N, CA, C and O of each residue as an XYZ file, in Angstrom:
752
protein
N     164.552    110.557    173.058
C     164.563    109.498    174.450
C     165.856    109.846    175.210
O     165.965    109.003    176.100
N     166.892    110.721    175.257
C     167.865    111.154    176.024
C     167.058    112.014    177.103
O     166.987    111.837    178.319
N     166.428    113.070    176.243
C     165.626    113.989    177.323
C     164.726    112.924    178.599
O     164.854    112.962    179.823
N     163.859    112.066    177.790
C     163.266    111.208    178.953
C     163.992    110.214    180.023
O     163.508    109.819    181.084
N     165.042    109.966    179.577
C     166.209    109.218    180.781
C     166.798    110.342    181.506
O     167.115    110.036    182.655
N     167.029    111.504    181.187
C     167.362    112.605    182.344
C     166.387    112.917    183.012
O     166.581    113.185    184.197
N     165.055    112.980    182.472
C     163.876    113.449    183.611
C     163.812    112.427    184.420
O     163.776    112.617    185.636
N     163.783    110.999    183.810
C     163.305    110.111    184.911
C     164.502    110.019    185.802
O     164.031    109.753    186.908
N     165.881    110.102    185.909
C     167.258    109.566    186.775
C     166.945    110.825    187.275
O     167.185    110.676    188.473
N     166.587    111.900    187.136
C     166.868    113.334    187.660
C     168.493    113.767    187.415
O     169.216    114.163    188.329
N     168.814    113.653    186.370
C     170.392    113.833    185.930
C     170.403    115.028    186.260
O     169.306    115.571    186.392
N     171.595    115.794    186.490
C     171.970    117.072    186.720
C     173.179    117.682    185.647
O     173.166    118.731    185.002
N     173.947    116.887    185.700
C     175.175    116.831    185.167
C     175.669    116.243    184.134
O     176.206    115.177    184.435
N     175.718    116.579    182.713
C     176.071    115.643    181.527
C     177.283    116.104    180.527
O     177.718    117.254    180.593
N     177.698    115.344    179.788
C     178.625    115.660    178.595
C     178.051    115.127    177.432
O     177.445    114.062    177.550
N     178.147    115.824    175.994
C     177.732    115.107    174.748
C     179.114    115.324    174.205
O     179.749    116.377    174.267
N     179.532    114.093    173.620
C     180.785    114.126    173.075
C     180.544    114.045    171.575
O     179.985    113.033    171.150
N     180.877    114.928    170.797
C     180.184    115.223    169.391
C     178.896    116.143    169.225
O     177.726    115.787    169.082
N     179.322    117.161    169.271
C     178.067    118.274    169.121
C     177.460    118.692    167.653
O     176.340    119.136    167.400
N     178.386    118.454    166.903
C     178.217    118.842    165.392
C     177.206    120.286    165.469
O     177.687    121.275    166.022
N     176.099    120.342    165.016
C     175.260    121.312    164.901
C     175.043    122.000    166.211
O     175.172    123.205    166.426
N     174.632    120.898    167.208
C     174.234    121.798    168.195
C     172.917    121.508    168.646
O     172.460    122.124    169.608
N     172.113    120.444    167.925
C     170.802    119.931    168.287
C     170.133    119.338    168.933
O     168.918    119.528    168.972
N     170.709    118.510    169.574
C     170.795    117.559    170.744
C     171.068    118.316    172.021
O     170.276    118.390    172.961
N     172.441    118.956    171.956
C     173.126    120.127    173.255
C     171.989    121.111    173.488
O     171.455    121.296    174.581
N     171.630    121.809    172.192
C     170.506    122.627    172.373
C     169.073    122.418    173.090
O     168.460    123.234    173.778
N     168.799    121.430    172.827
C     167.239    120.749    173.015
C     167.506    120.317    174.676
O     166.786    120.580    175.639
N     168.699    119.623    174.645
C     168.855    119.363    176.339
C     169.056    120.480    177.276
O     168.929    120.396    178.498
N     169.346    121.426    176.677
C     169.681    122.796    177.672
C     168.095    123.294    177.998
O     167.631    123.448    179.128
N     167.456    123.485    176.850
C     166.076    123.835    177.005
C     164.941    123.301    177.803
O     164.064    123.790    178.516
N     165.324    122.002    177.377
C     163.976    120.685    178.058
C     164.269    120.137    179.257
O     163.322    119.606    179.837
N     165.384    120.121    179.813
C     166.113    119.218    181.200
C     166.266    120.360    181.941
O     166.438    121.472    181.442
N     166.202    120.083    183.343
C     166.753    120.971    184.230
C     168.321    120.746    184.606
O     168.702    120.376    185.716
N     168.983    120.968    183.740
C     170.393    120.162    184.075
C     171.330    121.383    184.787
O     171.048    122.518    184.406
N     172.042    121.301    185.439
C     173.123    122.189    186.396
C     174.075    122.300    185.345
O     174.368    123.468    185.090
N     174.671    121.393    184.628
C     175.934    121.494    183.605
C     175.914    120.533    182.819
O     175.786    119.352    183.142
N     176.086    121.135    181.309
C     175.988    120.143    180.126
C     177.198    120.394    179.512
O     177.121    121.493    178.964
N     178.560    119.755    179.305
C     179.653    120.156    178.707
C     179.302    119.177    177.047
O     178.979    117.993    176.950
N     179.480    120.029    176.111
C     179.852    119.411    174.695
C     181.424    119.879    174.040
O     182.164    120.863    174.022
N     181.381    118.702    173.616
C     182.871    118.505    173.146
C     183.015    118.131    171.583
O     182.488    117.130    171.098
N     183.731    118.984    170.912
C     183.921    118.566    169.442
C     184.769    119.415    168.835
O     184.644    120.626    169.014
N     185.497    119.033    168.238
C     186.569    119.658    167.170
C     186.270    120.989    166.480
O     186.745    122.122    166.559
N     185.059    120.267    165.601
C     184.535    121.298    164.601
C     185.333    121.386    163.397
O     185.011    122.339    162.687
N     186.310    120.646    162.944
C     187.021    120.785    161.766
C     187.016    119.316    161.536
O     187.019    118.356    162.307
N     187.005    119.476    159.738
C     186.856    118.308    159.281
C     188.264    117.367    159.347
O     189.069    117.740    160.200
N     188.537    116.530    158.774
C     189.687    115.529    158.771
C     190.360    115.978    157.745
O     189.719    116.342    156.759
N     191.670    116.046    157.741
C     192.590    116.446    156.680
C     192.483    115.310    155.317
O     192.510    114.083    155.407
N     192.362    116.083    154.136
C     192.126    115.485    152.816
C     193.185    114.097    152.586
O     192.992    113.258    151.706
N     194.344    114.058    153.584
C     195.186    113.129    153.329
C     195.243    111.989    154.283
O     195.925    110.967    154.209
N     194.201    112.447    155.399
C     194.115    111.471    156.239
C     193.181    110.026    155.622
O     192.214    110.461    154.996
N     193.193    109.030    155.622
C     192.029    107.487    155.371
C     190.817    107.849    156.288
O     190.876    108.190    157.469
N     189.873    107.727    155.623
C     188.675    107.451    156.352
C     188.289    106.101    156.515
O     188.104    105.304    155.595
N     188.162    105.851    157.860
C     188.170    104.487    158.246
C     186.711    103.764    158.417
O     185.665    104.384    158.610
N     186.780    102.928    158.356
C     184.740    102.191    158.808
C     184.039    102.989    159.817
O     184.329    103.055    161.012
N     183.149    103.547    159.249
C     182.481    104.183    160.282
C     182.723    105.793    160.567
O     181.934    106.525    161.165
N     183.961    106.164    160.018
C     184.220    107.482    159.926
C     183.515    108.453    159.243
O     182.505    107.969    158.732
N     183.673    109.809    159.003
C     183.416    110.750    158.100
C     184.607    111.749    158.003
O     185.396    111.811    158.946
N     184.772    112.544    156.889
C     185.378    113.394    156.887
C     184.719    114.882    157.536
O     185.404    115.594    158.269
N     183.518    115.179    157.214
C     182.996    116.416    157.217
C     183.386    117.292    156.786
O     183.199    118.323    157.433
N     184.071    117.390    155.591
C     184.676    118.386    154.628
C     183.390    118.924    154.174
O     183.375    120.125    154.442
N     182.307    118.556    153.604
C     181.465    119.510    152.783
C     180.411    119.781    154.000
O     179.235    119.808    153.635
N     180.644    119.979    155.338
C     179.766    120.683    156.292
C     180.537    122.010    156.768
O     181.763    122.121    156.794
N     179.493    123.122    157.185
C     180.316    124.335    157.259
C     180.411    124.428    158.699
O     179.858    125.389    159.234
N     181.131    123.433    159.539
C     181.719    123.063    160.637
C     181.972    124.277    161.646
O     181.455    124.405    162.756
N     182.912    125.174    160.998
C     183.126    126.628    161.956
C     181.978    127.422    161.883
O     181.894    128.199    162.834
N     181.095    127.485    161.100
C     179.775    128.050    161.072
C     178.934    127.494    161.998
O     178.368    128.314    162.721
N     178.655    126.192    162.212
C     177.951    125.541    163.134
C     178.728    125.974    164.531
O     177.988    126.268    165.470
N     180.009    126.031    164.727
C     180.226    126.385    165.859
C     179.942    127.667    166.527
O     179.404    127.878    167.614
N     180.467    128.567    165.552
C     180.107    129.878    165.733
C     178.790    130.196    166.055
O     178.579    130.893    167.048
N     177.733    129.730    165.260
C     176.234    129.762    165.814
C     175.877    129.234    167.093
O     175.136    129.782    167.910
N     176.579    127.893    167.235
C     175.741    127.678    168.583
C     176.617    128.031    169.800
O     176.289    127.738    170.950
N     177.691    128.643    169.491
C     178.344    129.639    170.903
C     177.172    130.933    171.056
O     176.597    131.274    172.090
N     177.051    131.419    169.911
C     175.586    132.414    170.007
C     174.284    132.051    170.679
O     173.652    132.751    171.471
N     173.967    130.773    170.208
C     172.732    130.169    170.873
C     172.761    129.921    172.106
O     171.792    130.169    172.823
N     174.243    129.213    172.710
C     174.059    129.173    174.084
C     174.375    130.310    174.973
O     174.075    130.298    176.167
N     174.818    131.027    174.549
C     175.495    132.525    175.343
C     174.751    132.827    176.546
O     175.250    133.062    177.647
N     173.422    132.803    176.232
C     172.385    133.128    177.474
C     172.417    131.916    178.702
O     172.299    132.209    179.892
N     172.570    130.730    178.285
C     172.423    129.686    179.128
C     173.907    129.467    179.717
O     174.922    129.121    179.113
N     173.711    129.797    181.184
C     174.944    129.478    181.767
C     175.392    127.981    182.361
O     176.445    127.752    182.957
N     174.382    127.058    182.069
C     174.843    125.883    182.204
C     175.590    124.947    180.890
O     176.152    123.868    181.076
N     175.481    125.472    179.858
C     175.881    125.275    178.752
C     177.454    125.702    178.620
O     177.811    126.834    178.947
N     178.527    124.559    178.035
C     180.044    124.959    177.944
C     180.218    124.241    176.911
O     179.765    123.097    176.917
N     180.871    124.707    175.850
C     181.392    124.070    174.679
C     183.028    123.904    174.811
O     183.662    124.910    175.132
N     183.679    122.761    174.592
C     185.284    122.575    174.657
C     185.531    122.554    173.090
O     184.928    121.698    172.444
N     186.186    123.238    172.582
C     186.826    122.535    171.051
C     188.110    122.141    171.138
O     189.114    122.849    171.060
N     188.011    120.689    171.345
C     189.247    120.281    171.112
C     188.660    118.446    171.143
O     187.492    118.068    171.238
N     189.619    117.783    171.054
C     189.689    116.165    170.901
C     188.829    115.482    172.109
O     188.985    115.845    173.275
N     188.092    114.666    171.804
C     187.007    114.079    172.844
C     188.128    113.559    174.145
O     188.053    113.955    175.309
N     189.143    112.593    173.611
C     190.093    111.659    174.639
C     190.484    112.913    175.288
O     190.046    113.136    176.416
N     191.285    113.792    174.690
C     191.975    115.116    175.575
C     191.387    115.871    176.477
O     192.044    116.377    177.386
N     190.032    116.057    176.349
C     189.124    116.633    177.069
C     188.881    116.104    178.197
O     188.820    116.847    179.177
N     188.693    114.757    178.338
C     188.017    113.985    179.316
C     189.210    114.136    180.762
O     188.974    113.994    181.962
N     190.535    114.479    180.041
C     191.347    114.897    181.131
C     191.137    116.313    181.909
O     191.880    116.730    182.798
N     190.263    116.811    181.527
C     189.860    118.225    182.369
C     188.958    117.990    183.095
O     188.442    118.964    183.642
N     188.359    116.501    183.418
C     187.593    116.638    184.321
C     187.728    115.702    185.435
O     188.410    114.749    185.055
N     187.351    115.572    186.689
C     187.679    114.869    187.721
C     186.832    113.542    187.636
O     185.654    113.738    187.338
N     187.261    112.010    187.872
C     186.529    111.137    187.883
C     185.380    110.962    188.624
O     185.475    111.413    189.765
N     184.258    110.421    188.326
C     182.994    110.389    188.868
C     182.271    111.816    188.526
O     181.212    112.038    189.113
N     182.543    112.349    188.033
C     181.964    113.824    187.838
C     180.592    114.052    187.297
O     179.858    114.889    187.821
N     180.179    113.273    186.169
C     178.827    113.666    185.409
C     178.134    112.257    185.722
O     178.654    111.160    185.929
N     176.517    112.724    185.682
C     175.472    111.993    185.523
C     175.619    110.942    184.590
O     175.551    109.735    184.826
N     175.807    111.448    183.618
C     175.778    110.788    181.920
C     176.643    111.634    181.304
O     176.982    112.806    181.469
N     177.059    110.305    180.168
C     177.784    110.930    179.064
C     177.017    110.471    177.809
O     176.650    109.301    177.918
N     176.710    110.993    176.780
C     176.597    110.791    175.520
C     177.379    111.031    174.539
O     177.765    112.173    174.290
N     177.824    109.671    173.635
C     178.755    109.424    172.923
C     178.603    109.478    171.562
O     178.405    108.387    171.027
N     178.647    110.628    170.714
C     178.306    110.702    169.446
C     179.584    111.251    168.247
O     179.661    111.600    167.069
N     180.131    111.126    168.993
C     181.710    111.486    168.092
C     181.970    110.601    167.041
O     181.143    110.110    166.272
N     183.510    110.389    167.074
C     184.478    109.533    166.535
C     183.434    108.107    166.282
O     183.168    107.359    167.222
N     182.944    107.893    164.978
C     182.159    106.501    164.958
C     183.115    105.045    164.550
O     182.761    103.866    164.524
N     184.432    105.672    164.260
C     185.397    104.522    164.102
C     185.335    103.593    165.303
O     184.959    104.097    166.361
N     185.740    101.956    165.274
C     185.936    101.330    166.452
C     186.895    101.913    167.328
O     186.709    101.936    168.545
N     187.886    102.376    166.794
C     189.387    102.920    167.549
C     188.402    104.170    168.463
O     188.082    104.186    169.651
N     188.148    105.022    167.494
C     187.726    106.351    168.264
C     186.773    106.084    169.216
O     186.830    106.737    170.259
N     185.775    105.136    169.057
C     184.406    105.067    169.923
C     184.967    104.288    171.366
O     184.592    104.724    172.455
N     186.020    102.941    171.269
C     186.869    102.603    172.098
C     187.545    103.889    173.169
O     187.408    104.099    174.374
N     188.165    104.453    172.303
C     189.021    105.505    173.096
C     188.148    106.411    174.124
O     188.432    106.768    175.267
N     186.914    106.681    173.286
C     186.233    108.002    173.949
C     185.629    107.067    175.562
O     185.471    107.566    176.676
N     185.413    105.674    175.154
C     184.652    104.741    176.059
C     185.872    104.777    177.447
O     185.783    105.036    178.647
N     186.726    104.467    176.746
C     188.107    104.345    177.989
C     188.141    105.594    178.803
O     188.139    105.779    180.019
N     188.177    106.470    177.680
C     188.555    107.902    178.668
C     187.567    108.618    179.345
O     187.792    109.511    180.162
N     186.486    108.223    179.001
C     185.250    108.831    179.645
C     184.322    108.332    180.519
O     183.572    109.034    181.198
N     184.367    106.700    180.518
C     183.835    105.873    181.470
C     184.135    106.560    183.199
O     183.326    106.857    184.078
N     185.307    106.614    183.172
C     185.805    106.962    185.011
C     185.027    108.125    184.879
O     184.439    108.322    185.942
N     184.754    109.027    183.991
C     184.395    110.397    184.600
C     182.736    110.699    184.947
O     182.207    111.775    185.226
N     182.061    109.194    184.807
C     180.622    108.973    185.141
C     180.662    108.419    186.394
O     181.282    107.427    186.776
N     179.711    109.391    187.182
C     179.671    108.678    188.640
C     179.351    107.069    188.906
O     179.237    106.405    187.876
N     179.229    106.526    189.875
C     179.122    104.897    189.707
C     177.898    104.710    189.583
O     177.557    103.595    189.187
N     176.892    105.682    189.863
C     175.469    105.149    189.580
C     175.031    105.546    188.363
O     173.949    105.180    187.902
N     175.971    106.443    187.671
C     175.587    107.223    186.073
C     175.596    106.369    184.915
O     176.046    105.234    185.071
N     175.163    106.729    183.735
C     175.263    106.196    182.880
C     175.832    106.180    181.829
O     175.831    107.372    181.518
N     176.484    105.476    180.803
C     177.049    105.505    179.474
C     176.158    105.419    178.303
O     175.615    104.323    178.168
N     175.844    106.442    177.308
C     175.072    106.299    176.139
C     175.790    106.690    174.884
O     176.944    107.120    174.882
N     174.981    106.503    173.716
C     175.729    106.899    172.995
C     174.572    106.826    171.684
O     173.395    106.536    171.902
N     175.144    107.162    170.188
C     174.185    107.183    169.407
C     174.468    106.625    168.255
O     175.657    106.310    168.221
N     173.844    106.341    167.208
C     174.055    105.601    165.945
C     174.257    104.273    166.206
O     175.190    103.796    165.561
N     173.695    103.531    166.932
C     173.953    102.056    166.900
C     172.851    101.500    165.687
O     171.663    101.235    165.870
N     173.592    101.411    164.443
C     172.895    101.028    163.259
C     173.689    100.437    162.373
O     174.501    100.995    161.635
N     173.366     98.908    162.478
C     174.400     97.980    161.909
C     174.837     98.313    160.219
O     175.930     98.112    159.690
N     173.641     98.859    159.630
C     173.777     99.314    158.263
C     174.633    100.454    157.977
O     175.363    100.368    156.990
N     174.654    101.345    158.575
C     175.364    102.610    158.663
C     176.659    102.805    159.647
O     177.495    103.667    159.378
N     176.760    102.147    160.551
C     177.726    102.262    161.395
C     178.027    100.750    162.065
O     177.905    100.685    163.288
N     178.359     99.701    161.445
C     178.815     98.561    162.122
C     179.884     98.573    163.146
O     179.856     97.766    164.075
N     180.991     99.606    162.996
C     181.684     99.703    164.034
C     181.293    100.293    164.910
O     182.108    100.253    165.831
N     180.301    100.941    165.175
C     179.619    101.509    166.388
C     178.528    100.428    166.761
O     177.897    100.649    167.794
N     178.314     99.609    166.247
C     177.519     98.362    166.819
C     178.575     97.231    167.215
O     178.466     96.514    168.210
N     179.535     97.186    166.353
C     180.414     96.169    167.160
C     181.434     96.481    168.300
O     182.129     95.606    168.818
N     181.468     97.894    168.675
C     182.447     98.176    170.035
C     181.111     98.051    170.972
O     181.294     97.566    172.089
N     179.807     98.439    170.621
C     178.782     98.577    171.688
C     178.695     96.930    172.039
O     179.101     96.339    173.040
N     178.241     96.582    171.238
C     177.936     94.937    171.738
C     179.315     94.162    172.422
O     179.197     93.304    173.296
N     180.266     94.485    172.029
C     181.594     94.076    172.485
C     181.627     94.380    174.179
O     181.587     93.591    175.123
N     181.714     95.802    174.138
C     181.910     96.342    175.577
C     180.845     96.219    176.610
O     181.042     95.882    177.777
N     179.573     96.556    176.015
C     178.136     96.616    176.568
C     177.015     95.828    176.160
O     175.925     96.353    175.932
N     177.275     94.246    176.022
C     176.337     93.746    175.661
C     175.033     93.383    176.031
O     174.331     92.615    175.373
N     174.609     94.081    177.372
C     173.648     94.235    177.893
C     172.691     95.714    177.553
O     171.523     95.996    177.820
N     173.604     96.348    176.963
C     173.046     97.874    176.745
C     171.893     97.728    175.932
O     171.741     96.998    174.952
N     170.893     98.727    176.608
C     169.690     99.090    175.921
C     169.555     99.435    174.535
O     170.525    100.053    174.098
N     168.602     99.205    173.696
C     168.557    100.166    172.570
C     167.545    100.673    172.374
O     166.535     99.969    172.327
N     167.476    101.898    172.215
C     166.230    102.876    172.315
C     166.055    103.380    170.892
O     166.887    103.161    170.011
N     164.822    104.134    170.692
C     164.807    104.551    169.379
C     165.604    105.611    168.839
O     166.162    106.259    169.725
N     165.834    105.989    167.695
C     166.777    106.864    167.013
C     168.231    106.357    166.932
O     169.145    107.097    166.567
N     168.442    104.865    167.339
C     169.777    104.479    167.374
C     170.475    104.752    168.542
O     171.699    104.712    168.664
N     169.556    105.067    169.507
C     170.562    105.387    170.899
C     170.393    104.032    171.812
O     169.397    103.429    172.212
N     172.113    103.773    172.001
C     172.169    102.814    173.085
C     172.695    103.393    174.415
O     173.053    104.561    174.568
N     172.696    102.299    175.487
C     173.176    102.791    176.575
C     172.550    101.966    178.251
O     171.529    101.279    178.225
N     173.001    102.092    179.007
C     172.769    101.836    180.279
C     173.561    102.010    181.598
O     174.528    102.715    181.308
N     173.592    101.744    182.703
C     174.186    101.954    183.564
C     175.379    101.381    183.800
O     175.678    100.208    183.577
N     176.348    102.593    184.453
C     177.959    102.288    184.062
C     177.869    101.101    185.203
O     178.475    100.097    184.828
N     177.397    100.999    186.214
C     177.736     99.790    187.125
C     177.596     98.469    186.258
O     178.513     97.687    186.005
N     176.520     98.388    185.928
C     176.134     97.059    185.148
C     176.880     96.391    184.154
O     176.752     95.218    183.803
N     178.250     97.859    183.423
C     178.625     97.531    182.144
C     180.147     97.603    182.595
O     181.029     97.034    181.953
N     180.328     98.153    183.447
C     181.996     98.687    183.917
C     182.711     97.473    184.063
O     183.762     97.319    183.441
N     182.371     96.806    184.631
C     183.333     95.452    184.784
C     183.247     94.641    183.761
O     184.346     94.129    183.552
N     182.615     94.367    183.185
C     182.476     93.492    181.591
C     183.430     94.487    180.737
O     184.433     94.097    180.139
N     183.024     95.683    180.763
C     184.163     96.557    179.479
C     185.254     96.614    180.353
O     186.097     96.342    179.498
N     185.917     96.753    181.390
C     186.870     96.810    182.281
C     187.903     95.194    181.778
O     189.091     95.188    181.456
N     186.957     93.971    181.866
C     187.966     93.101    181.571
C     188.035     92.947    179.818
O     188.973     92.372    179.265
N     187.022     93.487    179.162
C     187.254     93.556    177.510
C     188.135     94.694    177.310
O     188.879     94.554    176.339
N     188.255     95.710    177.914
C     189.184     96.517    177.222
C     190.733     96.095    176.906
O     191.398     96.516    175.959
N     191.135     95.222    177.852
C     192.371     94.656    177.581
C     192.437     94.513    176.653
O     193.163     95.321    176.074
N     191.787     93.452    175.805
C     192.244     93.661    174.323
C     191.777     94.609    173.140
O     192.009     94.473    171.939
N     191.128     95.512    173.725
C     190.728     96.365    172.601
C     191.358     97.489    172.539
O     191.409     98.168    171.514
N     191.945     97.818    173.725
C     193.293     99.046    173.694
C     194.119     98.963    173.004
O     194.508    100.029    172.527
N     194.714     97.900    172.647
C     195.926     97.876    171.793
C     195.221     98.107    170.375
O     195.958     98.524    169.482
N     193.928     97.890    170.083
C     193.202     97.900    168.824
C     192.336     97.026    168.549
O     192.595     95.824    168.604
N     191.030     97.557    168.168
C     189.969     96.851    167.900
C     189.875     96.225    166.616
O     190.132     97.033    165.723
N     189.590     95.043    166.187
C     189.725     94.990    164.636
C     187.911     95.475    164.267
O     186.839     95.394    164.866
N     188.385     95.981    162.959
C     187.117     96.483    162.071
C     185.967     95.119    161.945
O     186.378     93.970    161.784
N     184.725     95.405    162.030
C     184.005     94.374    161.881
C     183.693     93.918    160.210
O     183.003     92.930    159.958
């Protein structure tokens, strides 16, 4: 779905937040004519002492370092692909406003985490760009559904639990609603 949207809109600059194994990242680099694709992820599990909030995962059982190292090797010959190994909100500070044609959010699935990513990254999307994400799935990720429905009630739902829409259609509504969400969003 994301590939189709990139090609339909002629997007050239994008960011994926939450790369994990890199399946989507590698596919987009291979299949789309992108000038820049930035992937941001920490590739470390949550500490065992940190509670897992609704929508969150620890990723402790996954070989995250191995995923990261393999992805570095896989994209090494592709000059358009860059990986940033850091927290997604902190990474947003490294880019100027209105830099990307699209962002695809698939990182922290907690309500607070997704809201923080939207707050940090929406300004980085061009005025005619799109904000998209993954895991709009009420059974598995009710926190994602809650945040998307609150901030982007007109977002289109696509196959494979992808959501998204133009920044210009959602930014004003989101800006009005973020006032109460920045201080802490209630879990659904």
